[in-house]
N, C-alpha and C positions, 0 to 999 in steps of 0.2 A: 588578550586572545581567548576565545572560547575553546575549551577542550571537549572533544566528543568522547563521552564515556560510555558509549553503546556497547553492549555485550555481544552483539551479533554483527556479522558482515552485512552491510546495507548497500544495495545497489539501485541505480536508477534504471527501471525497466517498465514498459507499459503492459502489464498483464491485465486482461479483462477481469472486472470484478463487479459483484452486485452487492449493494448495501441495503439492509432491510431495517429502517428505523422503525421503532415501535409505533403502531398505529398510523403509519404513513406509507404512501406508495414506495415501491422499491426504487432504488437509484442505481443506474448503470454507470460505470466509471472505469477508468484505467488507473492502475497504481502509478504513482509518481516515483516512489522508491519503496523498497520492500526488504525485510530481513526475516529471519526465523522468529523474531520476536514481535514484529509489528509491521504496519504498513502506513504510508502516506498516500492520500488521494485528493484530487481537487474536484469539488462538486458545486452545484448552484444552490444548495440548501444548507442552512445552518442546523447543526445537531448539537445539542447541549453537552458541554464537557462532563465527564463521569458517566454518560449514558453508556449502557451495554447493548450493543446491537448485533444482529446476525449478519454474517459475512459469507460470501462465496467468492473464491479467488481461483481463477483458471491458470494455475502454475503448470499443470499438465492437462491432458484431455478431460479427466474427471476433476471437478472443482474440489478444492479444500473448503470444507464447511466448518465454521467455528464462530465464536463470539469475538467481538472486538470492543475494548473499552476506549472511549474517546478520552485521549489524554490532553490534547490541545487542539485549538481551532484558530485559524487566522483569516480574518475577513480582508478581501482586497478587491480593488476595482480593476476591471479588465483594461489592459493597455490598448486593446484593439477595438473594442465595442463600447461606445459611450453608454453609460448607464448600467452596464453589466456588472454584477457582483459575483465573485467567486469565493469559496471557502476552502482553504487548504486545511485538511483534517488529519491529525496524527492519531492512530489507533494501535493499541497494544493487544495482541492476540491473547484470548483466554480460552481454555478448554481445548487447546491444540493437542492432538494425539501425537505421541512420539514419532510415529511413522509419517505423519503429515509434517512435523518440524523437519524430519529428515528429508522428506521430499522437497521441501522449499530449499533447504541447505544444498542438496545435490543439484537442483536447477540453477540456483544462483552460482554455484561453483562452475558449472558448465558454461553459463553465460560469461563468467569472468575468463575462463580458459579460452573461449572463442574470441573474446575481445583482445586478449593478449596475443593470440595467434594472428589476428588481423593486424595489430600493431606491428608485430615482427615482420609480417609480409608487406608492410607498407600500405595497407588498406585503410 
């Protein structure tokens, strides 16, 4: 069994985000999952592991703007569209201000509370 040793609560939630690879056009995407330490997204373009890229993530109305270091990338073929390739990409936040880290934690806590309340209500 693989043990998850992450330091931060990570949840699946589709926040809007923009990825700015160096020298490339911006990529609009949604987060697949997110924590105060990093984010996973699925995109149509490969980005080299260890690249440091600019990120904007709309956790609240104003985006969180920071750097993300590409830790891993996984290429996969679409299950629905023949010949379509996707890249799952895991990025670690860099240069995140303490208040931005706290904003992410607060938003994720709120989402988890809402999910628990929904489960308790049978929704």
